[in-house]
Every structure is written in structure tokens, then in C-alpha cells.
gemmi code that builds the backbone of each chain (N, CA, C; Angstrom):
import gemmi

chains = {
    "A": [
        ("ASN", (4.008, 12.393, -18.721), (3.551, 12.241, -17.499), (4.892, 12.559, -16.549)),
        ("ALA", (5.121, 13.917, -16.122), (6.304, 14.268, -15.535), (6.185, 13.680, -14.078)),
        ("GLY", (7.247, 13.408, -13.622), (7.392, 13.002, -12.120), (7.441, 14.071, -11.094)),
        ("VAL", (8.015, 13.867, -10.136), (8.256, 14.857, -8.874), (9.337, 15.772, -9.481)),
        ("MET", (9.175, 17.050, -9.486), (10.398, 18.271, -9.956), (10.910, 18.747, -8.897)),
        ("GLN", (12.307, 18.774, -8.789), (12.776, 19.590, -7.722), (13.903, 20.604, -8.286)),
        ("ASN", (13.749, 21.912, -7.746), (14.728, 22.751, -8.289), (14.959, 23.632, -7.166)),
        ("PRO", (16.374, 24.255, -7.037), (17.615, 23.673, -8.148), (17.933, 22.314, -7.475)),
        ("ARG", (18.901, 21.599, -8.619), (19.340, 20.408, -8.085), (20.575, 20.654, -7.112)),
        ("HIS", (21.323, 21.506, -7.530), (22.444, 22.097, -6.592), (22.289, 23.304, -6.416)),
        ("LEU", (22.497, 23.585, -4.898), (22.470, 25.026, -4.315), (23.471, 25.312, -3.324)),
        ("VAL", (24.146, 26.269, -3.749), (25.398, 26.654, -2.832), (25.200, 28.040, -2.144)),
        ("ARG", (25.286, 27.966, -0.831), (25.204, 29.251, -0.168), (26.068, 29.386, 1.047)),
        ("ARG", (26.226, 30.609, 1.364), (27.347, 31.097, 2.463), (26.728, 30.990, 3.758)),
        ("ARG", (27.221, 30.834, 4.807), (26.675, 30.738, 6.082), (26.040, 31.993, 6.176)),
        ("GLY", (24.757, 32.138, 6.997), (23.845, 33.110, 7.082), (23.031, 33.558, 5.962)),
        ("GLN", (23.122, 33.074, 4.703), (22.140, 33.236, 3.733), (21.179, 32.393, 3.857)),
        ("GLU", (19.916, 32.526, 2.887), (18.757, 31.976, 2.911), (19.012, 30.724, 1.675)),
        ("ALA", (18.337, 29.655, 2.046), (17.930, 28.719, 0.793), (16.568, 28.337, 0.702)),
        ("ARG", (16.188, 28.431, -0.520), (14.705, 28.140, -0.990), (14.732, 26.952, -1.817)),
        ("LEU", (13.920, 26.000, -1.460), (14.141, 24.826, -2.130), (12.590, 24.464, -2.913)),
        ("ARG", (12.488, 24.097, -4.093), (11.167, 23.988, -4.367), (10.780, 22.536, -4.908)),
        ("CYS", (9.636, 22.356, -4.846), (9.070, 21.063, -5.083), (7.902, 21.033, -5.771)),
        ("SER", (7.621, 20.664, -6.933), (6.606, 20.458, -7.802), (6.096, 19.093, -8.038)),
        ("PRO", (5.089, 18.697, -7.050), (4.535, 17.302, -7.233), (3.990, 16.921, -8.614)),
        ("MET", (3.681, 15.527, -8.480), (3.266, 15.063, -9.784), (1.833, 15.723, -9.978)),
        ("LYS", (1.462, 15.615, -11.248), (-0.022, 16.023, -11.425), (-0.915, 15.330, -10.762)),
        ("GLY", (-1.890, 16.297, -10.266), (-2.761, 15.466, -9.403), (-2.580, 15.225, -8.057)),
        ("HIS", (-1.135, 15.161, -7.465), (-0.862, 14.972, -6.196), (-1.172, 16.159, -5.452)),
        ("SER", (-1.863, 15.898, -4.177), (-2.003, 17.072, -3.563), (-1.379, 17.018, -1.865)),
        ("HIS", (-0.424, 16.078, -1.999), (0.361, 15.585, -0.711), (1.792, 15.738, -0.986)),
        ("VAL", (2.628, 16.304, -0.060), (3.931, 16.545, -0.383), (4.592, 16.228, 1.078)),
        ("TYR", (5.922, 15.378, 0.802), (6.569, 15.158, 1.880), (8.063, 15.653, 1.749)),
        ("TRP", (8.723, 16.234, 2.877), (9.982, 16.481, 2.454), (10.911, 15.637, 3.594)),
        ("TYR", (12.197, 15.211, 3.009), (13.131, 14.298, 3.596), (14.285, 14.803, 3.555)),
        ("ARG", (15.294, 14.959, 4.559), (16.419, 15.131, 4.490), (17.342, 14.048, 4.455)),
        ("GLN", (18.712, 13.964, 4.117), (19.819, 13.000, 3.691), (21.049, 13.700, 4.123)),
        ("LEU", (21.542, 13.444, 5.405), (22.724, 13.990, 5.767), (23.785, 12.847, 5.096)),
        ("PRO", (25.209, 13.298, 4.894), (26.321, 12.390, 4.375), (26.159, 11.160, 5.033)),
        ("GLU", (26.266, 10.114, 4.318), (26.500, 8.545, 5.078), (25.188, 8.391, 6.015)),
        ("GLU", (24.121, 8.992, 5.717), (22.724, 8.561, 6.474), (21.722, 8.378, 5.527)),
        ("GLY", (20.607, 7.558, 6.237), (19.248, 7.687, 5.503), (18.294, 8.657, 5.594)),
        ("LEU", (17.372, 8.794, 4.807), (16.558, 9.846, 4.623), (15.788, 10.072, 6.101)),
        ("LYS", (15.699, 10.993, 6.409), (14.982, 11.568, 7.698), (13.703, 12.534, 7.421)),
        ("PHE", (12.718, 11.972, 7.791), (11.372, 12.864, 7.531), (11.505, 14.275, 8.148)),
        ("MET", (11.002, 15.297, 7.549), (10.932, 16.477, 7.882), (9.445, 17.052, 8.054)),
        ("VAL", (8.776, 16.994, 7.006), (7.432, 17.776, 7.042), (6.673, 16.938, 6.160)),
        ("TYR", (5.145, 16.835, 6.395), (4.069, 16.463, 5.552), (3.318, 17.512, 5.396)),
        ("LEU", (2.890, 17.884, 4.085), (1.933, 18.993, 3.750), (0.967, 18.475, 2.997)),
        ("GLN", (-0.203, 19.144, 2.715), (-1.389, 18.968, 1.953), (-1.415, 20.581, 1.566)),
        ("LYS", (-2.168, 20.908, 0.599), (-2.330, 21.939, 0.244), (-2.835, 22.948, 1.003)),
        ("GLU", (-2.041, 23.991, 1.490), (-2.277, 25.270, 2.196), (-2.377, 24.836, 3.778)),
        ("ASN", (-2.102, 23.446, 3.993), (-1.981, 22.682, 5.394), (-0.838, 21.938, 5.744)),
        ("ILE", (-0.096, 22.585, 6.964), (0.869, 21.489, 7.514), (0.197, 20.334, 8.330)),
        ("ILE", (0.456, 19.193, 8.030), (-0.177, 18.058, 8.777), (0.721, 17.738, 9.736)),
        ("ASP", (1.961, 17.708, 9.419), (2.817, 17.133, 10.498), (4.415, 17.678, 10.190)),
        ("GLU", (4.960, 18.221, 11.038), (6.247, 19.156, 11.022), (6.820, 18.534, 11.983)),
        ("SER", (6.778, 17.242, 12.628), (7.571, 16.862, 13.583), (9.119, 16.586, 13.520)),
        ("GLY", (9.324, 16.587, 12.271), (10.644, 16.339, 11.938), (11.430, 17.454, 11.477)),
        ("MET", (11.096, 18.832, 11.684), (11.595, 19.906, 11.302), (12.411, 20.640, 12.687)),
        ("PRO", (13.390, 20.978, 12.242), (14.151, 21.645, 13.500), (13.017, 22.875, 13.829)),
        ("LYS", (13.390, 23.395, 15.155), (12.368, 24.337, 15.436), (12.599, 25.624, 15.150)),
        ("GLU", (13.983, 25.877, 14.581), (14.337, 27.306, 14.047), (14.950, 27.273, 12.917)),
        ("ARG", (14.706, 28.281, 12.140), (15.272, 28.652, 10.810), (14.579, 27.703, 9.679)),
        ("PHE", (13.789, 26.636, 10.110), (13.312, 25.948, 8.743), (11.863, 26.382, 8.812)),
        ("SER", (11.144, 26.439, 7.692), (9.751, 26.444, 7.215), (9.448, 25.831, 5.893)),
        ("ALA", (8.137, 25.437, 5.977), (7.650, 24.822, 4.724), (6.519, 25.229, 4.360)),
        ("GLU", (5.869, 25.343, 3.191), (4.544, 25.784, 2.755), (4.117, 24.993, 1.311)),
        ("PHE", (3.000, 24.708, 1.274), (2.514, 24.247, 0.021), (1.190, 25.018, -0.425)),
        ("PRO", (1.347, 26.125, -1.028), (0.312, 26.943, -1.432), (-0.855, 26.451, -2.256)),
        ("LYS", (-1.918, 27.174, -2.310), (-3.003, 26.518, -3.144), (-2.340, 26.479, -4.895)),
        ("GLU", (-1.471, 27.517, -5.090), (-1.045, 27.461, -6.465), (0.537, 27.459, -6.350)),
        ("GLY", (1.006, 26.735, -7.137), (2.481, 26.723, -7.211), (3.428, 25.590, -6.427)),
        ("PRO", (4.562, 25.620, -6.489), (5.120, 24.425, -5.680), (5.371, 24.457, -4.166)),
        ("SER", (5.501, 23.552, -3.655), (5.912, 23.543, -2.147), (7.227, 24.037, -2.167)),
        ("ILE", (7.468, 24.774, -1.012), (8.632, 25.663, -0.848), (9.243, 25.003, 0.546)),
        ("LEU", (10.594, 24.707, 0.685), (11.247, 24.184, 1.864), (12.229, 25.524, 2.132)),
        ("ARG", (12.203, 26.439, 3.013), (12.897, 27.536, 3.176), (13.778, 27.320, 4.462)),
        ("ILE", (15.111, 27.586, 4.227), (16.106, 27.622, 5.481), (16.445, 28.986, 5.577)),
        ("GLN", (16.373, 29.540, 6.743), (17.037, 30.981, 6.957), (18.217, 30.804, 7.506)),
        ("GLN", (19.227, 31.790, 7.306), (20.604, 31.774, 8.048), (21.280, 30.605, 8.194)),
        ("VAL", (21.737, 29.895, 6.705), (21.928, 28.700, 6.951), (23.317, 28.542, 7.506)),
        ("VAL", (23.644, 27.281, 8.022), (24.763, 26.751, 8.798), (25.446, 25.585, 8.033)),
        ("ARG", (26.928, 25.317, 8.297), (27.569, 24.238, 7.674), (26.543, 23.044, 7.866)),
        ("GLY", (26.187, 22.536, 9.049), (25.406, 21.567, 9.180), (24.011, 21.264, 8.518)),
        ("ASP", (23.781, 22.171, 7.864), (22.457, 22.170, 6.971), (22.988, 21.437, 5.492)),
        ("SER", (24.123, 21.507, 5.354), (24.429, 20.580, 4.149), (24.102, 19.446, 3.944)),
        ("ALA", (23.371, 19.193, 2.906), (22.702, 17.748, 2.994), (21.978, 17.689, 1.669)),
        ("ALA", (21.291, 16.472, 1.205), (20.425, 16.419, 0.167), (19.084, 16.419, 0.729)),
        ("TYR", (18.377, 17.290, 0.026), (16.823, 17.390, 0.462), (16.031, 16.903, -0.757)),
        ("PHE", (15.107, 15.792, -0.138), (14.186, 14.995, -1.145), (12.594, 15.485, -0.842)),
        ("CYS", (12.017, 15.571, -2.015), (10.538, 15.798, -1.925), (9.824, 14.440, -2.403)),
        ("ALA", (8.593, 14.121, -1.911), (8.164, 13.079, -2.330), (6.453, 13.568, -2.403)),
        ("SER", (5.693, 12.993, -3.263), (4.085, 13.590, -3.532), (3.413, 12.161, -3.483)),
        ("SER", (2.246, 12.351, -3.164), (1.258, 11.305, -3.255), (-0.241, 11.924, -3.599)),
        ("GLN", (-1.042, 10.981, -4.045), (-2.295, 11.270, -4.606), (-3.119, 11.385, -3.379)),
        ("SER", (-3.097, 10.488, -2.425), (-4.125, 10.534, -1.278), (-3.600, 10.000, -0.200)),
        ("ARG", (-4.205, 9.981, 1.006), (-3.642, 9.370, 2.129), (-3.949, 7.910, 2.174)),
        ("GLY", (-3.094, 7.147, 2.881), (-3.438, 5.649, 3.200), (-2.891, 4.940, 2.040)),
        ("ARG", (-2.179, 5.341, 1.389), (-1.700, 4.134, 0.140), (-0.121, 4.450, 0.032)),
        ("PRO", (0.627, 3.844, 0.967), (2.180, 4.214, 1.070), (2.965, 3.926, -0.334)),
        ("ASP", (2.301, 3.050, -1.202), (2.741, 2.778, -2.557), (2.875, 4.027, -3.524)),
        ("THR", (2.398, 5.037, -2.921), (2.091, 6.093, -4.060), (2.997, 7.534, -3.602)),
        ("GLN", (4.020, 7.238, -2.592), (4.892, 8.087, -2.654), (5.908, 8.194, -3.458)),
        ("TYR", (5.927, 9.091, -4.625), (6.935, 9.261, -5.451), (8.190, 10.412, -5.313)),
        ("PHE", (9.044, 10.193, -5.333), (10.309, 10.987, -5.112), (10.728, 11.411, -6.064)),
        ("GLY", (11.338, 12.911, -5.780), (12.054, 13.696, -6.650), (13.432, 13.388, -6.686)),
        ("PRO", (14.117, 13.823, -7.518), (15.737, 13.888, -7.799), (16.627, 14.405, -6.670)),
        ("GLY", (16.113, 15.274, -5.826), (16.759, 15.791, -4.626), (17.233, 17.280, -4.868)),
        ("THR", (17.534, 18.042, -4.070), (18.414, 19.193, -4.082), (19.472, 18.866, -3.169)),
        ("ARG", (20.760, 19.181, -3.529), (21.970, 18.963, -2.846), (22.308, 20.563, -2.534)),
        ("LEU", (22.223, 20.793, -1.276), (22.557, 21.924, -0.632), (24.174, 21.790, -0.092)),
        ("THR", (24.848, 22.862, -0.327), (26.235, 22.841, 0.242), (26.389, 24.323, 0.807)),
        ("VAL", (26.647, 24.125, 1.915), (26.963, 25.566, 2.814), (28.487, 25.982, 2.976)),
        ("LEU", (28.804, 26.831, 2.547), (30.526, 27.253, 2.541), (30.716, 27.990, 3.652)),
    ],
    "B": [
        ("ALA", (8.133, 4.999, 19.172), (8.518, 5.471, 17.780), (9.156, 4.217, 16.987)),
        ("GLN", (8.761, 4.135, 15.828), (9.284, 3.283, 14.864), (10.768, 3.469, 14.573)),
        ("THR", (11.428, 2.268, 14.682), (13.124, 2.267, 14.345), (13.245, 1.170, 13.258)),
        ("VAL", (14.301, 1.584, 12.565), (14.560, 0.782, 11.291), (16.266, 0.217, 11.487)),
        ("THR", (16.569, -1.043, 11.526), (17.974, -1.085, 11.754), (18.462, -2.039, 10.496)),
        ("GLN", (19.647, -1.547, 9.977), (20.353, -2.166, 8.888), (21.664, -2.219, 9.303)),
        ("SER", (22.162, -3.428, 9.678), (23.460, -3.739, 10.369), (24.586, -4.018, 9.398)),
        ("GLN", (24.436, -3.914, 8.168), (25.489, -4.049, 7.277), (25.847, -2.730, 6.563)),
        ("PRO", (26.859, -1.900, 7.035), (26.951, -0.829, 6.198), (27.490, -1.134, 4.654)),
        ("GLU", (28.385, -1.973, 4.501), (28.603, -2.191, 3.302), (28.869, -3.787, 2.956)),
        ("MET", (28.431, -4.050, 1.815), (28.527, -5.263, 1.235), (28.990, -5.471, -0.235)),
        ("SER", (29.506, -6.702, -0.567), (30.109, -6.802, -1.870), (29.672, -8.188, -2.638)),
        ("VAL", (29.397, -8.348, -3.573), (29.082, -9.593, -4.144), (29.692, -9.576, -5.700)),
        ("GLN", (29.975, -10.882, -6.203), (30.196, -10.988, -7.637), (29.172, -10.923, -8.577)),
        ("GLU", (29.280, -10.744, -9.654), (28.303, -10.696, -10.801), (27.813, -11.924, -10.857)),
        ("ALA", (26.369, -12.215, -10.869), (25.663, -13.382, -11.313), (25.259, -14.127, -9.911)),
        ("GLU", (26.095, -13.536, -8.667), (25.820, -14.422, -7.537), (24.566, -13.854, -6.883)),
        ("THR", (24.239, -14.394, -5.617), (23.242, -14.072, -4.837), (23.721, -13.150, -3.624)),
        ("VAL", (22.825, -12.150, -3.328), (23.229, -11.452, -1.874), (21.903, -11.267, -1.117)),
        ("THR", (22.232, -11.145, 0.338), (20.981, -10.897, 1.005), (21.505, -9.702, 2.029)),
        ("LEU", (20.547, -8.714, 2.028), (20.829, -7.543, 2.791), (19.766, -7.548, 4.158)),
        ("SER", (20.094, -7.364, 5.305), (19.406, -7.498, 6.322), (18.910, -5.975, 6.734)),
        ("CYS", (17.558, -6.357, 7.450), (16.917, -5.230, 7.936), (15.942, -5.679, 9.239)),
        ("THR", (16.146, -4.998, 10.264), (15.264, -5.357, 11.417), (14.545, -4.034, 11.845)),
        ("TYR", (13.258, -4.100, 12.383), (12.515, -3.113, 12.641), (11.910, -2.983, 14.092)),
        ("ASP", (11.441, -2.084, 14.766), (10.560, -2.064, 15.928), (9.302, -1.581, 15.740)),
        ("THR", (8.433, -2.041, 16.341), (6.945, -1.381, 16.092), (5.818, -2.107, 17.009)),
        ("SER", (5.107, -1.380, 17.589), (3.970, -1.909, 18.319), (2.679, -2.293, 17.369)),
        ("GLU", (2.726, -1.884, 16.235), (1.606, -1.896, 15.281), (1.440, -3.275, 14.648)),
        ("ASN", (0.227, -3.798, 14.401), (0.035, -5.005, 13.979), (0.121, -5.057, 12.238)),
        ("ASN", (-0.655, -3.828, 11.734), (-0.730, -3.817, 10.246), (0.252, -2.585, 9.836)),
        ("TYR", (1.031, -2.723, 9.087), (2.024, -2.001, 8.496), (2.479, -2.111, 7.022)),
        ("TYR", (3.374, -1.406, 6.727), (4.054, -1.980, 5.077), (5.664, -1.655, 5.570)),
        ("LEU", (6.364, -2.376, 4.603), (7.857, -2.347, 4.558), (8.246, -1.953, 2.959)),
        ("PHE", (9.348, -1.455, 3.062), (9.823, -1.210, 1.668), (11.466, -1.173, 1.636)),
        ("TRP", (11.903, -1.570, 0.300), (13.191, -1.304, 0.027), (13.333, -0.474, -0.992)),
        ("TYR", (14.125, 0.649, -0.727), (14.460, 1.572, -1.826), (15.944, 1.279, -2.396)),
        ("LYS", (16.088, 1.503, -3.640), (17.407, 1.547, -4.147), (17.847, 2.951, -4.379)),
        ("GLN", (19.131, 3.320, -4.125), (19.781, 4.758, -4.264), (20.997, 4.591, -5.007)),
        ("PRO", (21.112, 4.720, -6.411), (22.446, 4.506, -7.217), (22.989, 5.809, -7.075)),
        ("PRO", (24.233, 5.977, -7.676), (25.095, 7.237, -7.686), (24.311, 8.544, -8.095)),
        ("SER", (23.267, 8.637, -8.906), (22.499, 9.507, -9.092), (21.618, 10.117, -8.094)),
        ("ARG", (21.531, 9.253, -7.055), (20.857, 9.795, -5.728), (19.368, 9.637, -6.047)),
        ("GLN", (18.818, 9.165, -6.949), (17.373, 9.378, -7.280), (16.873, 7.876, -6.221)),
        ("MET", (15.830, 8.155, -5.523), (15.284, 7.120, -5.015), (14.347, 6.302, -5.771)),
        ("ILE", (14.565, 5.125, -5.631), (13.678, 3.808, -6.518), (13.355, 2.896, -5.440)),
        ("LEU", (11.866, 2.763, -5.790), (11.298, 1.697, -5.084), (11.380, 0.276, -5.503)),
        ("VAL", (12.142, -0.608, -4.663), (12.490, -2.003, -5.491), (11.358, -3.087, -5.093)),
        ("ILE", (10.843, -2.938, -3.799), (9.759, -3.942, -3.315), (8.902, -3.578, -2.253)),
        ("ARG", (8.004, -3.764, -2.011), (7.332, -3.566, -0.794), (6.523, -4.864, -0.301)),
        ("GLN", (6.408, -4.712, 1.117), (5.859, -5.930, 1.818), (4.444, -5.191, 2.643)),
        ("GLU", (3.288, -5.859, 2.684), (2.205, -5.460, 3.434), (2.371, -6.780, 4.761)),
        ("ALA", (2.315, -6.124, 5.831), (2.355, -7.212, 7.177), (1.493, -8.203, 7.256)),
        ("TYR", (0.229, -7.758, 6.621), (-0.915, -8.736, 7.023), (-0.900, -9.997, 5.862)),
        ("LYS", (0.135, -9.752, 4.870), (0.127, -10.819, 3.895), (1.418, -11.631, 4.354)),
        ("GLN", (1.231, -12.888, 4.280), (2.072, -13.699, 4.839), (3.135, -14.213, 3.777)),
        ("GLN", (2.659, -14.237, 2.508), (3.459, -14.475, 1.372), (4.460, -13.487, 1.181)),
        ("ASN", (5.792, -13.950, 1.009), (6.936, -12.905, 0.584), (6.851, -12.418, -0.646)),
        ("ALA", (6.929, -10.908, -0.792), (6.981, -10.348, -1.866), (8.132, -10.402, -3.056)),
        ("THR", (7.813, -10.547, -4.181), (8.971, -11.056, -5.150), (8.799, -9.901, -6.312)),
        ("GLU", (9.712, -9.510, -6.867), (9.909, -8.591, -8.015), (11.060, -8.932, -8.817)),
        ("ASN", (10.686, -9.723, -9.949), (11.797, -10.289, -10.681), (12.972, -10.910, -9.875)),
        ("ARG", (14.203, -10.366, -9.930), (15.328, -10.896, -9.236), (15.465, -10.561, -7.828)),
        ("PHE", (14.371, -9.686, -7.138), (14.326, -9.324, -5.931), (13.405, -10.083, -5.225)),
        ("SER", (13.703, -10.486, -3.790), (12.545, -10.974, -3.025), (12.854, -10.483, -1.771)),
        ("VAL", (11.967, -10.746, -0.807), (12.351, -10.346, 0.587), (11.920, -11.707, 1.427)),
        ("ASN", (12.481, -11.773, 2.542), (12.205, -12.755, 3.547), (11.483, -11.748, 4.963)),
        ("PHE", (10.459, -12.151, 4.906), (9.702, -11.429, 5.798), (9.353, -12.226, 6.900)),
        ("GLN", (9.764, -12.048, 8.380), (9.654, -12.707, 9.463), (8.957, -11.695, 10.450)),
        ("LYS", (7.665, -11.779, 10.487), (6.969, -10.661, 11.191), (7.357, -10.991, 12.820)),
        ("ALA", (7.205, -12.095, 13.354), (7.558, -12.504, 14.680), (8.710, -11.845, 15.053)),
        ("ALA", (9.801, -11.975, 14.238), (11.140, -11.651, 14.512), (11.531, -10.227, 14.054)),
        ("LYS", (10.574, -9.443, 13.658), (10.495, -8.343, 13.032), (11.795, -8.057, 12.018)),
        ("SER", (11.897, -8.920, 11.002), (12.999, -8.765, 10.276), (12.376, -8.923, 8.782)),
        ("PHE", (13.105, -8.218, 7.811), (12.736, -7.882, 6.766), (13.966, -7.932, 5.667)),
        ("SER", (14.488, -9.050, 5.027), (15.717, -8.997, 4.324), (15.364, -8.999, 2.991)),
        ("LEU", (16.417, -8.416, 2.211), (16.118, -8.471, 0.841), (17.137, -9.239, 0.163)),
        ("LYS", (16.584, -10.226, -0.793), (17.748, -11.060, -1.511), (17.530, -10.558, -3.097)),
        ("ILE", (18.926, -10.513, -3.556), (19.133, -10.041, -4.949), (19.689, -11.336, -5.384)),
        ("SER", (18.922, -12.030, -6.525), (19.449, -13.033, -7.250), (20.362, -12.601, -8.554)),
        ("ASP", (21.089, -13.233, -9.072), (21.861, -12.997, -10.288), (22.380, -11.628, -10.271)),
        ("SER", (23.035, -11.110, -9.710), (23.370, -9.922, -9.389), (23.976, -9.228, -10.449)),
        ("GLN", (23.601, -8.090, -10.926), (23.966, -7.275, -12.100), (24.874, -6.058, -11.839)),
        ("LEU", (25.726, -5.586, -12.635), (26.656, -4.471, -12.255), (25.653, -3.361, -11.862)),
        ("GLY", (24.583, -3.128, -12.549), (23.732, -2.103, -12.375), (22.769, -2.204, -10.962)),
        ("ASP", (23.115, -3.306, -10.220), (22.471, -3.128, -8.781), (23.660, -2.580, -7.775)),
        ("THR", (24.649, -1.957, -8.351), (25.424, -1.405, -7.225), (24.844, -0.178, -6.925)),
        ("ALA", (24.646, 0.136, -5.641), (23.755, 1.238, -5.226), (23.697, 1.086, -3.524)),
        ("MET", (23.360, 1.984, -3.092), (22.762, 2.054, -1.463), (21.387, 1.570, -1.637)),
        ("TYR", (21.084, 0.659, -0.438), (19.900, 0.127, -0.246), (19.382, 0.482, 0.849)),
        ("PHE", (18.021, 1.006, 1.059), (17.555, 1.583, 2.181), (16.320, 0.794, 2.465)),
        ("CYS", (16.193, 0.090, 3.668), (14.969, -0.319, 4.292), (14.112, 0.657, 4.906)),
        ("ALA", (12.783, 0.593, 4.791), (11.972, 1.702, 5.175), (10.485, 1.068, 5.770)),
        ("PHE", (10.248, 1.793, 6.881), (8.833, 1.398, 7.478), (7.775, 2.672, 7.217)),
        ("TRP", (6.773, 2.244, 6.809), (5.708, 3.554, 6.825), (4.893, 3.657, 7.839)),
        ("ASP", (5.016, 4.730, 8.526), (4.408, 5.031, 9.814), (3.326, 5.980, 9.461)),
        ("ALA", (2.276, 5.408, 9.801), (0.849, 6.272, 9.968), (0.131, 6.358, 11.319)),
        ("GLN", (0.950, 6.760, 12.165), (0.527, 6.906, 13.376), (-0.119, 8.309, 13.705)),
        ("GLY", (-0.860, 8.662, 14.403), (-1.312, 10.154, 14.851), (-1.721, 10.991, 13.782)),
        ("GLY", (-2.600, 10.391, 12.899), (-3.058, 11.207, 11.591), (-1.910, 11.559, 10.664)),
        ("SER", (-0.716, 11.205, 10.928), (0.224, 11.691, 9.616), (0.654, 10.350, 9.168)),
        ("GLU", (1.351, 10.637, 8.152), (2.232, 9.467, 7.624), (3.460, 9.920, 7.274)),
        ("LYS", (4.468, 8.809, 7.150), (5.731, 9.375, 6.680), (6.564, 7.836, 6.593)),
        ("LEU", (7.744, 7.871, 5.938), (8.443, 6.691, 5.891), (9.769, 6.968, 6.867)),
        ("VAL", (10.097, 5.815, 7.564), (11.013, 5.819, 8.537), (12.152, 4.850, 7.870)),
        ("PHE", (13.441, 5.489, 7.559), (14.485, 4.856, 6.744), (15.617, 4.490, 7.913)),
        ("GLY", (16.206, 3.257, 7.541), (17.357, 2.762, 7.893), (18.392, 3.339, 7.531)),
        ("LYS", (19.755, 3.186, 7.974), (20.923, 4.041, 7.452), (21.582, 3.466, 6.098)),
        ("GLY", (21.012, 2.275, 5.840), (21.407, 2.015, 4.425), (22.463, 0.781, 4.561)),
        ("THR", (22.557, 0.228, 3.204), (23.683, -0.683, 3.123), (24.176, -0.201, 1.663)),
        ("LYS", (25.459, -0.115, 1.411), (26.105, 0.235, 0.403), (26.523, -1.177, -0.394)),
        ("LEU", (26.007, -1.458, -1.678), (26.322, -2.848, -2.130), (26.899, -2.442, -3.385)),
        ("THR", (28.093, -3.352, -3.639), (28.906, -3.208, -4.846), (28.951, -4.644, -5.275)),
        ("VAL", (28.719, -4.631, -6.581), (28.756, -5.727, -7.375), (29.790, -5.699, -8.432)),
        ("ASN", (30.680, -6.657, -8.140), (31.930, -6.887, -8.859), (31.935, -7.695, -10.124)),
        ("PRO", (32.661, -7.209, -11.353), (32.467, -8.118, -12.387), (33.399, -9.293, -12.281)),
    ],
}
model = gemmi.Model(1)
for chain_id, residues in chains.items():
    chain = gemmi.Chain(chain_id)
    for i, (resn, *xyz) in enumerate(residues, 1):
        res = gemmi.Residue()
        res.name, res.seqid = resn, gemmi.SeqId(i, " ")
        for name, pos in zip(("N", "CA", "C"), xyz):
            atom = gemmi.Atom()
            atom.name, atom.element = name, gemmi.Element(name[0])
            atom.pos, atom.b_iso = gemmi.Position(*pos), 0.0
            res.add_atom(atom)
        chain.add_residue(res)
    model.add_chain(chain)
structure = gemmi.Structure()
structure.add_model(model)
structure.setup_entities()
């Protein structure tokens, strides 16, 4: 019974490149959440998606960041033209249904380093 | 907006002793959920304990227990018989389900070191 999978675990990009982070939710889960953890900080909510729908993107920066969760395949968090300030750990969580907070299971995170 | 405050950036405790981590929060809701997560050096987020606001009884999970004071909006975590494996960052979190969305709001964390 695989948990939430994220890849890559570590990603290094140069300024101006694109970063694509992938999240495969637990089997049977159709809700995905992305969080960002800056150094020495707690996790901050970025976006909440269901299959083919963005439910809440209030935590996403207005530019360069986008997220999707297609009908088939993993959820993707895409960061265009990365800058040094994007260096952080990005966590994905998934849940089976809404309204039950104890079913948000976290992946191991992707650590993005921008040179 | 909901906010979560952890006022202790770092704490240390001797093995086998008891330590309490503080957390306060701000909300206008009456029914909500609170969590403590542990993040060891591996960075994996591990759920330690949760509390439902409508339940007056404090939650307990083995050596971990909470002191939930709803009126004071306080939610502290007590770790009894501390073990070396308890060394980690601990995050207090509030489950925000307003406006048709749902998400966790985290505090900045407390770094706990258990000394042998």
C-alpha cells in the first residue's frame, strides 16, 4: 500500500530554468494539496486540487507558478523561470475525500535548489 | 485568517524527562481541528496527534498528550519519557475549512533536541 510519492526528491536548477515537481497521491485519493517550506519556516499552503479542477490556489504566487492534477497521471507543480528565492522544500499531501482532516497524508517532499 | 504561533524556536530535554511545547492560535470558528506534526531530519511529515475542538477531553497517543484550552486558544504538546528518537522539528497546525476550501495552517515550528 504505497504512500504519497514525490519525485524527484532533489532538484537543482539554474536561475531562469523551469522546475517540474510531480506528486502521485495514495491509491484511491482524488484530492491533492501542495505546501512549500522555506528554510527555518513551517509549511505554507500553496494550492488544493481535485482531479482536473483547482479548488483553491490562494497560496500560489501570481506569476511563474502553476499546478495541475489531470484525469490520468500525477499532479504537477510547475515553476517557470526559477529564482533563488524559490529554493525550498515542496510537499504534497493527498486525501480521499473532503471534510476529514486526518486523511491528509504527506509525501517525502522535493527539495529544490536554485543556483 | 487563521494564525498559529509557536513561541519556542528551540527546546532541549534530557532523555526520559518530560517536555511541553507551546502553541496558540487565532480563529473565529467554533468547530475545528488541531494537529501536531513531527518532522525528523528525513523531512518526512509525521502526524503525532490531533484534537477536535468540540471534544473537551484532551487527546492522548502513548507518550504524547495535549493540553487543549479552547477559551485561551492554546494547544500545547506534552512528551513524556522523552526518547532520542523524539529529536525533531515539531509543528502545530490548524485545519482551515473556510470558503469551500480546506488546508492546514502551520506554525513556524519548535526544534526539540533530546539529550542522552
